[in-house]
matplotlib code that plots the C-alpha trace (Angstrom):
import matplotlib.pyplot as plt

x = [-68.0, -66.2, -64.4, -63.4, -61.9, -60.1, -58.7, -57.7, -55.9, -54.2, -53.0, -51.6, -49.7, -48.2, -47.2, -45.7, -43.8, -42.5, -41.4, -39.7, -37.9, -36.8, -35.5, -33.5, -32.1, -31.0, -29.4, -27.7, -26.2, -25.0, -22.8, -21.5, -18.8, -17.7, -14.0, -11.2, -8.2, -7.6, -4.0, -2.2, 1.2, 3.7, 7.0, 10.2, 12.9, 16.3, 18.3, 21.6, 20.7, 17.0, 14.5, 10.8, 8.2, 4.8, 1.5, 1.2, -1.5, -0.6, 2.6, 1.9, -0.8, -2.3, -5.5, -8.3, -12.0, -13.5, -16.6, -16.4, -19.1, -19.7, -22.7, -23.0, -24.0, -24.2, -22.1, -18.9, -19.2, -19.2, -19.3, -17.3, -16.5, -13.9, -13.8, -11.0, -9.8, -7.2, -7.9, -5.9, -7.3, -4.7, -6.2, -9.8, -9.3, -9.3, -7.1, -3.7, -5.4, -7.3, -10.7, -12.2, -12.1, -11.3, -7.7, -6.3, -8.5, -11.6, -12.3, -15.1, -14.7, -15.8, -14.5, -14.8, -13.6, -12.0, -10.6, -9.8, -10.6, -11.0, -10.7, -11.2, -10.4, -7.7, -5.7, -2.3, 0.3, 1.7, 5.2, 3.9, 1.9, 5.1, 6.9, 4.4, 4.1, 7.9, 8.9, 8.4, 6.0, 5.3, 6.5, 5.0, 4.4, 6.2, 9.9, 10.2, 8.9, 11.0, 13.9, 12.6, 9.3, 11.1, 13.3, 10.3, 8.7, 11.8, 13.1, 9.8, 9.1, 12.6, 11.8, 8.8, 6.3, 3.4, 2.4, -0.2, 2.2, 4.5, 4.7, 2.1, -1.2, -2.4, -5.7, -7.7, -6.3, -7.4, -6.1, -6.2, -5.6, -5.0, -7.6, -6.6, -6.6, -3.5, -1.4, 0.1, 0.8, -0.5, -0.1, -1.4, -1.2, -2.2, -2.3, -3.4, -4.7, -2.8, -4.2, -6.4, -5.8, -6.8, -5.4, -2.2, -0.3, 1.3, -0.3, -2.1, 1.1, 1.6, 1.2, 0.5, 1.4, 2.2, 3.3, 2.8, 3.8, 4.1, 4.6, 4.4, 3.1, 3.4, 3.1, 5.5, 7.2, 6.3, 8.3, 7.5, 8.6, 7.0, 7.8, 6.2, 6.9, 5.1, 5.5, 6.4, 6.2, 7.7, 4.6, 2.7, 3.5, 0.2, -1.1, 2.1, 0.4, 0.8, 4.2, 5.4, 8.7, 10.4, 9.7, 9.7, 10.6, 10.2, 11.6, 11.0, 11.9, 11.0, 10.7, 9.5, 9.5, 7.6, 9.8, 7.1, 8.9, 9.4, 8.8, 11.8, 11.4, 13.6, 13.9, 15.6, 14.3, 15.4, 13.9, 14.8, 13.8, 14.7, 14.0, 12.2, 14.3, 17.2, 19.0, 21.1, 19.0, 19.0, 18.9, 18.7, 18.7, 19.4, 18.2, 16.3, 15.8, 13.3, 11.9, 8.7, 9.1, 6.1, 6.7, 4.0, 0.7, 2.5, 5.6, 9.0, 9.8, 13.4, 14.5, 17.6, 17.9, 20.7, 20.5, 23.1, 22.4, 23.9, 23.4, 21.3, 20.2, 21.4, 18.1, 18.7, 22.5, 25.5, 26.2, 27.8, 25.8, 24.8, 22.1, 21.6, 18.7, 18.1, 15.0, 13.3, 9.9, 7.2, 3.5, 1.3, -2.0, -4.8, -7.2, -7.5, -8.4, -6.6, -2.9, -0.3, 3.2, 6.6, 9.7, 13.1, 14.9, 18.3, 19.3, 23.0, 23.9, 27.3, 28.9, 26.2, 23.1, 20.4, 17.5, 15.5, 12.7, 8.9, 7.4, 10.7, 12.8, 14.0, 17.2, 20.6, 23.5, 26.0, 23.9, 22.2, 18.6, 17.1, 13.5, 11.1, 7.3, 4.7, 1.0, -2.3, -4.0, -7.7, -9.2, -12.9]
y = [7.9, 11.1, 9.8, 6.7, 8.7, 10.9, 7.8, 6.3, 9.6, 9.8, 6.2, 6.8, 9.9, 7.9, 5.0, 7.4, 9.1, 5.8, 4.7, 7.9, 7.9, 4.2, 5.1, 8.1, 5.8, 3.3, 5.9, 7.4, 3.9, 3.1, 5.0, 4.4, 6.5, 6.7, 7.9, 8.0, 9.7, 10.8, 11.5, 11.9, 13.3, 13.7, 11.8, 12.3, 9.9, 8.7, 5.6, 5.7, 6.6, 5.4, 8.2, 7.8, 10.7, 9.6, 10.5, 8.2, 7.6, 7.7, 9.7, 11.8, 9.6, 6.3, 6.7, 4.6, 4.4, 2.8, 2.2, 1.8, 1.4, 1.0, -0.1, 0.7, -2.6, -1.2, -2.0, -0.6, -3.0, -2.0, -3.9, -2.6, -3.3, -1.7, -2.3, -0.5, -0.7, 0.9, 3.4, 4.3, 7.7, 8.3, 5.4, 5.3, 1.8, 0.4, -1.8, -3.5, -5.8, -2.9, -3.8, -2.4, -4.7, -4.4, -5.8, -3.0, -4.0, -6.1, -6.7, -7.2, -7.1, -6.5, -3.8, -3.7, -0.6, -2.9, -6.0, -4.5, -5.5, -8.8, -8.3, -10.9, -10.7, -9.2, -6.6, -4.9, -6.9, -5.8, -5.2, -3.1, -0.9, -0.1, 0.5, 3.1, 4.7, 5.6, 5.3, 9.1, 11.1, 9.7, 6.3, 4.2, 6.5, 8.2, 8.9, 10.0, 6.6, 5.1, 3.1, -0.1, 0.2, -0.1, -2.8, -4.7, -4.8, -5.8, -8.4, -10.2, -10.2, -11.6, -14.3, -15.4, -13.4, -11.6, -8.1, -9.5, -12.0, -9.8, -8.2, -5.5, -7.4, -10.8, -12.6, -15.0, -13.5, -13.2, -10.1, -8.9, -5.2, -4.1, -1.6, 2.0, 3.1, 1.3, 4.3, 4.8, 1.1, -0.3, -3.6, -6.0, -9.7, -11.5, -15.0, -16.2, -19.5, -19.0, -20.2, -22.8, -25.4, -28.8, -30.7, -32.9, -30.4, -28.9, -25.6, -25.5, -24.0, -21.3, -17.7, -18.8, -15.9, -15.0, -11.6, -8.9, -5.4, -3.5, 0.2, 3.0, 6.6, 9.4, 13.1, 13.8, 10.5, 7.3, 4.0, 0.6, -2.7, -5.3, -8.7, -11.0, -14.3, -15.6, -19.3, -20.4, -23.7, -25.0, -27.0, -23.8, -23.2, -22.6, -20.0, -18.0, -15.3, -17.5, -18.9, -18.4, -20.3, -18.6, -18.1, -14.3, -12.5, -8.8, -7.0, -3.3, -0.9, 2.7, 5.9, 9.5, 12.7, 15.9, 18.8, 21.3, 23.1, 19.8, 16.0, 13.6, 9.9, 7.0, 3.2, 0.0, -2.7, -6.2, -8.2, -11.9, -14.6, -18.3, -20.5, -23.6, -25.6, -25.2, -22.6, -19.9, -17.3, -13.6, -10.5, -6.8, -4.5, -0.8, 2.4, 5.4, 8.9, 11.6, 15.0, 17.0, 20.7, 22.9, 26.0, 28.4, 26.6, 23.2, 21.3, 20.3, 16.5, 15.4, 11.8, 9.6, 5.7, 3.3, -0.6, -3.4, -6.8, -10.2, -13.9, -15.1, -11.8, -12.3, -10.9, -7.7, -7.4, -9.6, -10.0, -6.8, -4.5, -1.2, 1.5, 5.0, 7.2, 11.0, 13.0, 16.3, 17.6, 20.2, 19.8, 22.9, 22.5, 24.4, 23.0, 20.1, 17.9, 19.3, 19.7, 20.1, 18.4, 18.3, 16.4, 15.2, 11.9, 10.4, 6.7, 5.7, 2.0, 0.3, -3.1, -4.5, -3.0, -2.3, -0.4, 2.2, 4.7, 3.9, 5.3, 5.4, 3.0, -0.3, -0.2, -1.0, -2.4, 0.2, 3.0, 5.8, 7.0, 10.5, 11.5, 14.3, 14.3, 17.1, 16.4, 17.1, 15.1, 15.3, 13.4, 13.0]
z = [12.7, 13.1, 16.3, 14.4, 11.6, 14.1, 15.9, 12.5, 11.5, 14.8, 14.6, 11.1, 12.4, 15.2, 12.9, 10.4, 13.2, 14.4, 10.9, 10.3, 13.6, 13.0, 9.6, 11.0, 13.8, 11.2, 9.1, 12.2, 13.1, 9.5, 7.1, 3.6, 1.9, -1.7, -1.9, -4.4, -5.9, -9.5, -10.2, -13.7, -14.4, -17.1, -16.7, -18.6, -17.6, -18.9, -18.3, -20.3, -23.9, -23.4, -22.8, -22.1, -22.2, -21.0, -19.4, -16.5, -13.7, -10.1, -10.2, -7.1, -5.3, -6.3, -8.4, -6.9, -6.1, -3.1, -1.0, 2.8, 5.4, 9.1, 11.3, 15.0, 16.6, 20.1, 23.1, 21.5, 18.6, 15.0, 11.6, 8.7, 5.1, 2.7, -1.1, -3.1, -6.7, -8.7, -11.6, -14.7, -15.7, -18.2, -20.4, -18.9, -17.4, -14.0, -11.9, -12.7, -15.2, -17.0, -15.6, -12.4, -9.4, -5.7, -5.8, -3.7, -0.7, -0.1, 3.6, 6.1, 9.7, 13.3, 15.6, 19.4, 21.4, 24.0, 22.2, 18.8, 15.2, 13.3, 9.4, 6.7, 3.0, 0.8, 2.8, 3.2, 4.9, 8.3, 7.1, 4.2, 6.5, 8.4, 5.2, 4.0, 7.4, 7.4, 3.8, 3.5, 1.2, -2.2, -0.8, -3.6, -6.6, -9.4, -10.0, -6.3, -4.9, -2.2, -3.7, -1.9, -3.7, -7.1, -5.8, -4.4, -7.7, -9.6, -7.1, -6.8, -10.5, -10.9, -8.4, -10.6, -8.6, -10.2, -9.3, -6.8, -5.2, -3.2, 0.3, -0.5, -0.1, 0.6, -0.3, 1.8, 5.0, 8.6, 10.4, 14.0, 15.0, 18.6, 20.0, 19.5, 23.2, 24.5, 25.4, 22.0, 21.3, 18.0, 16.2, 13.6, 13.1, 9.9, 8.3, 4.9, 3.8, 0.4, -2.8, -1.1, -3.8, -2.6, -5.5, -5.3, -7.2, -4.1, -4.8, -1.5, 0.1, -2.5, -1.0, 2.5, 4.7, 8.3, 9.6, 12.1, 13.2, 16.5, 17.1, 19.5, 18.8, 21.4, 20.5, 17.7, 17.9, 16.0, 15.8, 14.3, 13.2, 10.8, 9.5, 7.0, 5.2, 2.1, 1.1, -2.4, -4.1, -7.3, -8.0, -8.9, -12.6, -14.2, -14.6, -14.6, -12.6, -9.4, -10.2, -6.7, -6.8, -4.0, -0.3, 0.4, 3.6, 4.5, 7.6, 8.1, 10.9, 10.9, 12.8, 12.4, 14.4, 13.9, 14.9, 14.2, 11.4, 9.5, 9.8, 9.6, 8.8, 8.1, 8.1, 7.4, 4.9, 4.3, 1.4, 1.0, -1.6, -1.2, -4.2, -3.1, -5.6, -3.2, -5.3, -3.5, -1.7, -2.6, -0.5, -0.7, 2.4, 3.2, 4.7, 3.6, 5.1, 4.3, 5.2, 4.7, 5.0, 4.9, 2.7, 1.7, 0.7, 0.2, 1.1, -0.1, 0.0, 0.2, 0.3, 0.1, 0.1, -0.4, -1.0, -1.3, -3.0, -2.1, -2.9, -5.8, -7.2, -10.7, -12.3, -10.4, -10.1, -9.2, -5.5, -4.1, -6.3, -4.7, -5.6, -4.2, -4.9, -4.4, -4.9, -4.2, -5.0, -4.1, -3.6, -4.0, -2.3, -4.0, -1.3, 1.0, -1.9, -5.0, -5.4, -8.1, -7.8, -9.3, -8.5, -9.9, -8.9, -9.6, -9.3, -9.3, -9.8, -9.1, -9.2, -11.6, -9.9, -12.4, -10.7, -12.7, -11.9, -11.6, -14.8, -16.7, -18.9, -17.4, -15.3, -16.9, -15.1, -13.8, -15.4, -13.8, -14.2, -14.0, -14.1, -13.5, -12.8, -12.9, -12.4, -10.7, -7.9, -6.7, -3.7, -3.2]

ax = plt.figure().add_subplot(projection="3d")
ax.plot(x, y, z, "-o")
ax.set_aspect("equal")
plt.show()
């Protein structure tokens, strides 16, 4: 009886050890990360005689929260998911609609070390990835945002696009990414099935997308090009949030070089919209240049951008309009995760151009805008 109890106890120990080792193995092969950014700043901006003083979210970095995970499938294969949504900590709400969702990115995919990555869901477009890579620091946020970020929002809204129907992200997409070990070459190709409306309204074409990018990175040098096209259709009129009445095209070229003492970046951007009704097309294109200069526990950020408008751009400016933007700011890093920032920006409009500042009053034709930001950002 004693031997039987001993054998039973030994068997229990063996089984317990096996279960414990199996659990450890599973945990070692899988990982889930909760990440995010909380950023709030004070903005004071003036356009003509209109002044706006406000507390705004995402003036230094975009406030967000997300969940990402990977699983090692063996043989150089991995499964991954990414769920990311916007936050508005200034008002205690989430997302562009005020409720927390995963509108920023919502993807699942498979990665292989040799052939690359397949990604499905709502994701950033290839052209926008190039834009943010070379658009300089604070590319998309605050008064210091890249001029073409402000133009993109204004132009596409004027072309009856909603905030989610632009070159930034696409839903219902299939993306392919080149493997990382290609001697510095990187690239992405994406297509979208659009609104997937099977009715006879013609809406099935709305927001169909095709685009790609290609780049090369070697030491301090990085260069890239991206292009994307989103289809529009006049048949999509309800709800207004998907009233995509223009075909949209986005072409971006960029380069950056790390000189050691500072990083220089620049690029060219062309945004086009062609009304499907046959009306005259509109276009805005131009260049931008920026530098990040480490000083003390932080860095100075200096940027310049210039854009010209042509064709059917009446909601922005008459053809021939021109906008220039200058900005300078400093980010003080308390740690790797917490920083304080301050910046000032100036926009000049000519020949009917009417571009303002993000977080400030609406732009007014032939009128300049000036704004300052100061805020705190924390990443986790």
